[in-house]
Structure formats: structure tokens, C-alpha cells
N, CA, C and O atoms as CSV, one atom per row, in Angstrom:
chain,resi,resn,atom,element,x,y,z
A,1,UNK,N,N,77.903,-62.008,102.438
A,1,UNK,CA,C,76.492,-61.805,102.657
A,1,UNK,C,C,75.987,-60.805,101.631
A,1,UNK,O,O,76.568,-59.733,101.463
A,2,UNK,N,N,74.902,-61.156,100.944
A,2,UNK,CA,C,74.329,-60.219,99.983
A,2,UNK,C,C,73.222,-59.391,100.651
A,2,UNK,O,O,72.939,-59.554,101.838
A,3,UNK,N,N,72.609,-58.513,99.873
A,3,UNK,CA,C,71.613,-57.590,100.422
A,3,UNK,C,C,70.421,-58.331,101.025
A,3,UNK,O,O,69.962,-57.979,102.112
A,4,UNK,N,N,69.918,-59.347,100.338
A,4,UNK,CA,C,68.758,-60.085,100.848
A,4,UNK,C,C,69.076,-60.823,102.146
A,4,UNK,O,O,68.253,-60.856,103.060
A,5,UNK,N,N,70.257,-61.410,102.227
A,5,UNK,CA,C,70.670,-62.086,103.449
A,5,UNK,C,C,70.809,-61.088,104.595
A,5,UNK,O,O,70.440,-61.381,105.733
A,6,UNK,N,N,71.341,-59.911,104.286
A,6,UNK,CA,C,71.488,-58.862,105.285
A,6,UNK,C,C,70.117,-58.436,105.819
A,6,UNK,O,O,69.922,-58.319,107.029
A,7,UNK,N,N,69.175,-58.207,104.907
A,7,UNK,CA,C,67.829,-57.793,105.301
A,7,UNK,C,C,67.169,-58.872,106.159
A,7,UNK,O,O,66.495,-58.558,107.141
A,8,UNK,N,N,67.357,-60.126,105.799
A,8,UNK,CA,C,66.798,-61.227,106.591
A,8,UNK,C,C,67.382,-61.240,107.998
A,8,UNK,O,O,66.650,-61.417,108.972
A,9,UNK,N,N,68.702,-61.053,108.113
A,9,UNK,CA,C,69.343,-61.016,109.436
A,9,UNK,C,C,68.837,-59.852,110.275
A,9,UNK,O,O,68.559,-60.013,111.464
A,10,UNK,N,N,68.718,-58.688,109.666
A,10,UNK,CA,C,68.212,-57.519,110.392
A,10,UNK,C,C,66.778,-57.773,110.842
A,10,UNK,O,O,66.406,-57.443,111.968
A,11,UNK,N,N,65.982,-58.357,109.961
A,11,UNK,CA,C,64.590,-58.673,110.299
A,11,UNK,C,C,64.519,-59.627,111.487
A,11,UNK,O,O,63.707,-59.433,112.391
A,12,UNK,N,N,65.355,-60.645,111.490
A,12,UNK,CA,C,65.355,-61.614,112.586
A,12,UNK,C,C,65.782,-60.994,113.912
A,12,UNK,O,O,65.208,-61.305,114.956
A,13,UNK,N,N,66.782,-60.122,113.877
A,13,UNK,CA,C,67.284,-59.508,115.113
A,13,UNK,C,C,66.371,-58.408,115.640
A,13,UNK,O,O,66.270,-58.203,116.850
A,14,UNK,N,N,65.707,-57.703,114.728
A,14,UNK,CA,C,64.892,-56.557,115.143
A,14,UNK,C,C,63.412,-56.899,115.306
A,14,UNK,O,O,62.649,-56.102,115.852
A,15,UNK,N,N,63.004,-58.074,114.837
A,15,UNK,CA,C,61.599,-58.496,114.876
A,15,UNK,C,C,60.702,-57.560,114.057
A,15,UNK,O,O,59.521,-57.387,114.357
A,16,UNK,N,N,61.294,-56.961,113.015
A,16,UNK,CA,C,60.536,-56.158,112.057
A,16,UNK,C,C,60.343,-56.989,110.795
A,16,UNK,O,O,61.025,-57.994,110.594
A,17,UNK,N,N,59.413,-56.566,109.951
A,17,UNK,CA,C,59.198,-57.303,108.710
A,17,UNK,C,C,60.368,-57.070,107.755
A,17,UNK,O,O,61.093,-56.081,107.863
A,18,UNK,N,N,60.533,-57.996,106.828
A,18,UNK,CA,C,61.589,-57.840,105.826
A,18,UNK,C,C,61.351,-56.591,104.988
A,18,UNK,O,O,62.303,-55.916,104.596
A,19,UNK,N,N,60.090,-56.281,104.711
A,19,UNK,CA,C,59.759,-55.088,103.927
A,19,UNK,C,C,60.185,-53.822,104.665
A,19,UNK,O,O,60.760,-52.912,104.067
A,20,UNK,N,N,59.901,-53.767,105.976
A,20,UNK,CA,C,60.310,-52.606,106.772
A,20,UNK,C,C,61.829,-52.477,106.797
A,20,UNK,O,O,62.362,-51.373,106.679
A,21,UNK,N,N,62.525,-53.596,106.951
A,21,UNK,CA,C,63.992,-53.571,106.983
A,21,UNK,C,C,64.566,-53.157,105.632
A,21,UNK,O,O,65.553,-52.425,105.565
A,22,UNK,N,N,63.940,-53.630,104.558
A,22,UNK,CA,C,64.385,-53.243,103.217
A,22,UNK,C,C,64.202,-51.748,102.991
A,22,UNK,O,O,65.089,-51.082,102.459
A,23,UNK,N,N,63.037,-51.219,103.401
A,23,UNK,CA,C,62.776,-49.779,103.272
A,23,UNK,C,C,63.765,-48.971,104.107
A,23,UNK,O,O,64.244,-47.927,103.663
A,24,UNK,N,N,64.067,-49.442,105.297
A,24,UNK,CA,C,65.004,-48.759,106.183
A,24,UNK,C,C,66.409,-48.743,105.562
A,24,UNK,O,O,67.077,-47.709,105.556
A,25,UNK,N,N,66.848,-49.885,105.046
A,25,UNK,CA,C,68.167,-49.956,104.421
A,25,UNK,C,C,68.253,-49.024,103.216
A,25,UNK,O,O,69.263,-48.347,103.022
A,26,UNK,N,N,67.196,-48.988,102.407
A,26,UNK,CA,C,67.165,-48.081,101.254
A,26,UNK,C,C,67.257,-46.624,101.705
A,26,UNK,O,O,67.972,-45.825,101.100
A,27,UNK,N,N,66.529,-46.285,102.770
A,27,UNK,CA,C,66.557,-44.909,103.281
A,27,UNK,C,C,67.945,-44.557,103.809
A,27,UNK,O,O,68.445,-43.460,103.563
A,28,UNK,N,N,68.563,-45.483,104.531
A,28,UNK,CA,C,69.899,-45.229,105.087
A,28,UNK,C,C,70.917,-45.005,103.978
A,28,UNK,O,O,71.695,-44.054,104.037
A,29,UNK,N,N,70.921,-45.875,102.962
A,29,UNK,CA,C,71.899,-45.716,101.878
A,29,UNK,C,C,71.645,-44.429,101.102
A,29,UNK,O,O,72.590,-43.772,100.667
A,30,UNK,N,N,70.381,-44.066,100.927
A,30,UNK,CA,C,70.056,-42.824,100.234
A,30,UNK,C,C,70.538,-41.604,101.031
A,30,UNK,O,O,71.085,-40.663,100.458
A,31,UNK,N,N,70.336,-41.625,102.327
A,31,UNK,CA,C,70.767,-40.516,103.187
A,31,UNK,C,C,72.286,-40.386,103.167
A,31,UNK,O,O,72.812,-39.274,103.110
A,32,UNK,N,N,72.995,-41.514,103.214
A,32,UNK,CA,C,74.455,-41.488,103.168
A,32,UNK,C,C,74.923,-40.888,101.849
A,32,UNK,O,O,75.795,-40.019,101.835
A,33,UNK,N,N,74.345,-41.348,100.737
A,33,UNK,CA,C,74.737,-40.827,99.422
A,33,UNK,C,C,74.470,-39.335,99.296
A,33,UNK,O,O,75.327,-38.588,98.826
A,34,UNK,N,N,73.287,-38.896,99.714
A,34,UNK,CA,C,72.935,-37.478,99.614
A,34,UNK,C,C,73.839,-36.618,100.487
A,34,UNK,O,O,74.260,-35.538,100.072
A,35,UNK,N,N,74.136,-37.085,101.682
A,35,UNK,CA,C,74.992,-36.324,102.592
A,35,UNK,C,C,76.403,-36.193,102.040
A,35,UNK,O,O,76.985,-35.109,102.060
A,36,UNK,N,N,76.948,-37.290,101.550
A,36,UNK,CA,C,78.308,-37.239,100.989
A,36,UNK,C,C,78.354,-36.376,99.735
A,36,UNK,O,O,79.340,-35.677,99.503
A,37,UNK,N,N,77.308,-36.414,98.931
A,37,UNK,CA,C,77.247,-35.587,97.722
A,37,UNK,C,C,77.269,-34.099,98.079
A,37,UNK,O,O,77.860,-33.293,97.361
A,38,UNK,N,N,76.616,-33.737,99.201
A,38,UNK,CA,C,76.616,-32.343,99.672
A,38,UNK,C,C,77.954,-31.946,100.290
A,38,UNK,O,O,78.220,-30.762,100.499
A,39,UNK,N,N,78.796,-32.939,100.583
A,39,UNK,CA,C,80.079,-32.638,101.207
A,39,UNK,C,C,80.075,-32.831,102.706
A,39,UNK,O,O,81.060,-32.516,103.374
A,40,UNK,N,N,78.974,-33.348,103.249
A,40,UNK,CA,C,78.886,-33.607,104.685
A,40,UNK,C,C,79.500,-34.967,105.010
A,40,UNK,O,O,79.430,-35.895,104.204
A,41,UNK,N,N,80.092,-35.079,106.180
A,41,UNK,CA,C,80.576,-36.362,106.684
A,41,UNK,C,C,79.504,-36.957,107.589
A,41,UNK,O,O,78.678,-36.237,108.149
A,42,UNK,N,N,79.528,-38.277,107.725
A,42,UNK,CA,C,78.618,-38.955,108.643
A,42,UNK,C,C,79.470,-39.713,109.640
A,42,UNK,O,O,80.236,-40.601,109.267
A,43,UNK,N,N,79.336,-39.359,110.918
A,43,UNK,CA,C,80.117,-39.989,111.970
A,43,UNK,C,C,79.171,-40.729,112.908
A,43,UNK,O,O,78.394,-40.113,113.638
A,44,UNK,N,N,79.248,-42.062,112.880
A,44,UNK,CA,C,78.435,-42.891,113.759
A,44,UNK,C,C,79.361,-43.426,114.844
A,44,UNK,O,O,80.111,-44.375,114.617
A,45,UNK,N,N,79.307,-42.820,116.013
A,45,UNK,CA,C,80.227,-43.135,117.099
A,45,UNK,C,C,80.168,-44.636,117.411
A,45,UNK,O,O,79.095,-45.212,117.585
A,46,UNK,N,N,81.334,-45.235,117.472
A,46,UNK,CA,C,81.448,-46.659,117.742
A,46,UNK,C,C,81.404,-47.515,116.486
A,46,UNK,O,O,81.887,-48.647,116.492
A,47,UNK,N,N,80.831,-46.990,115.412
A,47,UNK,CA,C,80.752,-47.747,114.162
A,47,UNK,C,C,81.793,-47.268,113.166
A,47,UNK,O,O,82.647,-48.043,112.736
A,48,UNK,N,N,81.728,-45.986,112.794
A,48,UNK,CA,C,82.714,-45.464,111.858
A,48,UNK,C,C,82.298,-44.148,111.246
A,48,UNK,O,O,81.292,-43.546,111.621
A,49,UNK,N,N,83.110,-43.719,110.286
A,49,UNK,CA,C,82.916,-42.412,109.661
A,49,UNK,C,C,82.914,-42.568,108.142
A,49,UNK,O,O,83.827,-43.156,107.562
A,50,UNK,N,N,81.869,-42.029,107.509
A,50,UNK,CA,C,81.786,-41.958,106.055
A,50,UNK,C,C,82.190,-40.546,105.653
A,50,UNK,O,O,81.722,-39.570,106.240
A,51,UNK,N,N,83.058,-40.438,104.654
A,51,UNK,CA,C,83.437,-39.121,104.155
A,51,UNK,C,C,83.881,-39.219,102.703
A,51,UNK,O,O,84.091,-40.311,102.176
A,52,UNK,N,N,84.020,-38.059,102.065
A,52,UNK,CA,C,84.486,-37.995,100.681
A,52,UNK,C,C,85.900,-37.440,100.688
A,52,UNK,O,O,86.181,-36.427,101.329
A,53,UNK,N,N,86.780,-38.110,99.973
A,53,UNK,CA,C,88.152,-37.627,99.835
A,53,UNK,C,C,88.407,-37.266,98.386
A,53,UNK,O,O,87.888,-37.901,97.468
A,54,UNK,N,N,89.221,-36.229,98.195
A,54,UNK,CA,C,89.577,-35.777,96.854
A,54,UNK,C,C,90.877,-36.444,96.429
A,54,UNK,O,O,91.888,-36.358,97.126
A,55,UNK,N,N,90.839,-37.106,95.282
A,55,UNK,CA,C,92.051,-37.706,94.707
A,55,UNK,C,C,92.504,-36.793,93.575
A,55,UNK,O,O,91.758,-36.595,92.616
A,56,UNK,N,N,93.720,-36.227,93.661
A,56,UNK,CA,C,94.198,-35.304,92.623
A,56,UNK,C,C,94.559,-36.045,91.335
A,56,UNK,O,O,94.610,-37.275,91.296
A,57,UNK,N,N,94.809,-35.257,90.278
A,57,UNK,CA,C,95.314,-35.841,89.031
A,57,UNK,C,C,96.581,-36.625,89.327
A,57,UNK,O,O,97.369,-36.238,90.189
A,58,UNK,N,N,96.778,-37.727,88.615
A,58,UNK,CA,C,98.015,-38.481,88.774
A,58,UNK,C,C,98.359,-39.169,87.465
A,58,UNK,O,O,97.516,-39.312,86.580
A,59,UNK,N,N,99.588,-39.585,87.360
A,59,UNK,CA,C,100.044,-40.277,86.165
A,59,UNK,C,C,99.986,-41.777,86.419
A,59,UNK,O,O,100.467,-42.267,87.441
A,60,UNK,N,N,99.390,-42.497,85.474
A,60,UNK,CA,C,99.282,-43.944,85.596
A,60,UNK,C,C,99.840,-44.615,84.356
A,60,UNK,O,O,100.083,-43.969,83.337
A,61,UNK,N,N,100.038,-45.907,84.457
A,61,UNK,CA,C,100.608,-46.696,83.371
A,61,UNK,C,C,99.530,-47.625,82.831
A,61,UNK,O,O,98.932,-48.398,83.580
A,62,UNK,N,N,99.285,-47.543,81.523
A,62,UNK,CA,C,98.324,-48.424,80.886
A,62,UNK,C,C,99.060,-49.691,80.449
A,62,UNK,O,O,99.848,-49.620,79.506
A,63,UNK,N,N,98.845,-50.832,81.077
A,63,UNK,CA,C,99.583,-52.046,80.751
A,63,UNK,C,C,99.269,-52.580,79.348
A,63,UNK,O,O,100.071,-53.308,78.764
A,64,UNK,N,N,98.131,-52.224,78.826
A,64,UNK,CA,C,97.741,-52.707,77.496
A,64,UNK,C,C,98.522,-51.994,76.387
A,64,UNK,O,O,99.015,-52.623,75.452
A,65,UNK,N,N,98.622,-50.644,76.516
A,65,UNK,CA,C,99.299,-49.855,75.480
A,65,UNK,C,C,100.743,-49.531,75.847
A,65,UNK,O,O,101.495,-49.020,75.016
A,66,UNK,N,N,101.135,-49.822,77.084
A,66,UNK,CA,C,102.489,-49.534,77.593
A,66,UNK,C,C,102.801,-48.040,77.601
A,66,UNK,O,O,103.963,-47.647,77.505
A,67,UNK,N,N,101.779,-47.215,77.713
A,67,UNK,CA,C,101.973,-45.766,77.718
A,67,UNK,C,C,101.540,-45.180,79.049
A,67,UNK,O,O,100.680,-45.722,79.743
A,68,UNK,N,N,102.174,-44.034,79.393
A,68,UNK,CA,C,101.756,-43.279,80.571
A,68,UNK,C,C,100.525,-42.467,80.195
A,68,UNK,O,O,100.399,-41.996,79.065
A,69,UNK,N,N,99.635,-42.313,81.137
A,69,UNK,CA,C,98.451,-41.495,80.896
A,69,UNK,C,C,98.053,-40.785,82.171
A,69,UNK,O,O,98.370,-41.241,83.270
A,70,UNK,N,N,97.366,-39.677,82.028
A,70,UNK,CA,C,96.903,-38.908,83.172
A,70,UNK,C,C,95.554,-39.457,83.635
A,70,UNK,O,O,94.627,-39.627,82.843
A,71,UNK,N,N,95.472,-39.724,84.914
A,71,UNK,CA,C,94.212,-40.155,85.514
A,71,UNK,C,C,93.592,-38.920,86.161
A,71,UNK,O,O,94.205,-38.275,87.011
A,72,UNK,N,N,92.377,-38.604,85.748
A,72,UNK,CA,C,91.715,-37.378,86.195
A,72,UNK,C,C,91.445,-37.380,87.695
A,72,UNK,O,O,91.286,-38.429,88.319
A,73,UNK,N,N,91.400,-36.178,88.251
A,73,UNK,CA,C,91.048,-36.009,89.659
A,73,UNK,C,C,89.616,-36.461,89.866
A,73,UNK,O,O,88.781,-36.346,88.968
A,74,UNK,N,N,89.336,-36.975,91.054
A,74,UNK,CA,C,87.977,-37.409,91.352
A,74,UNK,C,C,87.748,-37.418,92.854
A,74,UNK,O,O,88.684,-37.374,93.652
A,75,UNK,N,N,86.478,-37.478,93.208
A,75,UNK,CA,C,86.089,-37.606,94.605
A,75,UNK,C,C,85.703,-39.064,94.834
A,75,UNK,O,O,85.012,-39.666,94.012
A,76,UNK,N,N,86.154,-39.628,95.957
A,76,UNK,CA,C,85.829,-41.024,96.272
A,76,UNK,C,C,85.271,-41.123,97.689
A,76,UNK,O,O,85.781,-40.481,98.606
A,77,UNK,N,N,84.222,-41.927,97.866
A,77,UNK,CA,C,83.696,-42.133,99.221
A,77,UNK,C,C,84.619,-43.057,99.998
A,77,UNK,O,O,85.162,-44.012,99.442
A,78,UNK,N,N,84.796,-42.774,101.276
A,78,UNK,CA,C,85.631,-43.627,102.122
A,78,UNK,C,C,84.883,-43.933,103.416
A,78,UNK,O,O,83.965,-43.218,103.816
A,79,UNK,N,N,85.305,-45.011,104.047
A,79,UNK,CA,C,84.758,-45.393,105.339
A,79,UNK,C,C,85.918,-45.748,106.244
A,79,UNK,O,O,86.785,-46.542,105.879
A,80,UNK,N,N,85.930,-45.158,107.423
A,80,UNK,CA,C,86.946,-45.474,108.421
A,80,UNK,C,C,86.239,-46.066,109.627
A,80,UNK,O,O,85.410,-45.412,110.258
A,81,UNK,N,N,86.577,-47.314,109.942
A,81,UNK,CA,C,85.922,-48.002,111.050
A,81,UNK,C,C,86.262,-47.346,112.378
A,81,UNK,O,O,87.388,-46.898,112.592
A,82,UNK,N,N,85.273,-47.293,113.269
A,82,UNK,CA,C,85.475,-46.758,114.611
A,82,UNK,C,C,86.160,-47.775,115.520
A,82,UNK,O,O,86.261,-48.958,115.195
A,83,UNK,N,N,86.618,-47.294,116.642
A,83,UNK,CA,C,87.383,-48.124,117.576
A,83,UNK,C,C,86.588,-49.342,118.048
A,83,UNK,O,O,87.115,-50.454,118.046
A,84,UNK,N,N,85.351,-49.155,118.446
A,84,UNK,CA,C,84.531,-50.266,118.939
A,84,UNK,C,C,84.300,-51.301,117.844
A,84,UNK,O,O,84.306,-52.504,118.106
A,85,UNK,N,N,84.098,-50.829,116.625
A,85,UNK,CA,C,83.880,-51.717,115.482
A,85,UNK,C,C,85.147,-52.533,115.207
A,85,UNK,O,O,85.081,-53.742,114.986
A,86,UNK,N,N,86.286,-51.866,115.224
A,86,UNK,CA,C,87.550,-52.570,115.004
A,86,UNK,C,C,87.782,-53.620,116.079
A,86,UNK,O,O,88.180,-54.746,115.778
A,87,UNK,N,N,87.533,-53.253,117.332
A,87,UNK,CA,C,87.743,-54.188,118.449
A,87,UNK,C,C,86.795,-55.374,118.383
A,87,UNK,O,O,87.163,-56.475,118.791
A,88,UNK,N,N,85.602,-55.177,117.887
A,88,UNK,CA,C,84.620,-56.258,117.799
A,88,UNK,C,C,85.047,-57.303,116.760
A,88,UNK,O,O,84.723,-58.483,116.895
A,89,UNK,N,N,85.758,-56.874,115.747
A,89,UNK,CA,C,86.173,-57.783,114.676
A,89,UNK,C,C,87.401,-58.584,115.076
A,89,UNK,O,O,87.529,-59.748,114.698
A,90,UNK,N,N,88.266,-58.002,115.802
A,90,UNK,CA,C,89.406,-58.815,116.177
A,90,UNK,C,C,90.508,-58.073,116.751
A,90,UNK,O,O,91.530,-58.660,117.106
């Protein structure tokens, strides 16, 4: 499902306009990004938890050059599904 299909489904279920649903989705994604950038976690009970994890420096293998190289440390966003969400899927 792409973004437009998602917005259409939300519009149909919520009886809101597609424009309102699109604005809401944009606001939600913006809030999630801003919160994670600040270092805050977002915990939506029953749905899941968004958080940032730190990946330390590590050594990797470049298959093209056949050489070892250092992969820099970075922060990555993660999502862990909640119990109700997991149970709903299967």
C-alpha cells in the first residue's frame, strides 16, 4: 500500500476528507521525526514504540574492493510492535 492508498483507506474509515487525512498523516510523521531527533521515544500503547538506537563503529567488508572498512557510528530509528498489534497480525 502506498501513501495515497493509505490516505484513501483512512478517509473511508474515518469519514474525513482525503485532504484532512493527508494533513493529519503529514503532522503525525513530522511529530515522530521531531520527537526522535530530540531523543524522545514515542510509545503508543497497543500499537508500538518508536525510538532511536545508537549503532557503534564497526568493521565491514566491501565486496567490490574486497577490503575491510570502518562503518561510522550512527543513530537509526526503530519501531517495536506492541503486543496487541502483533496479535492482530497473526
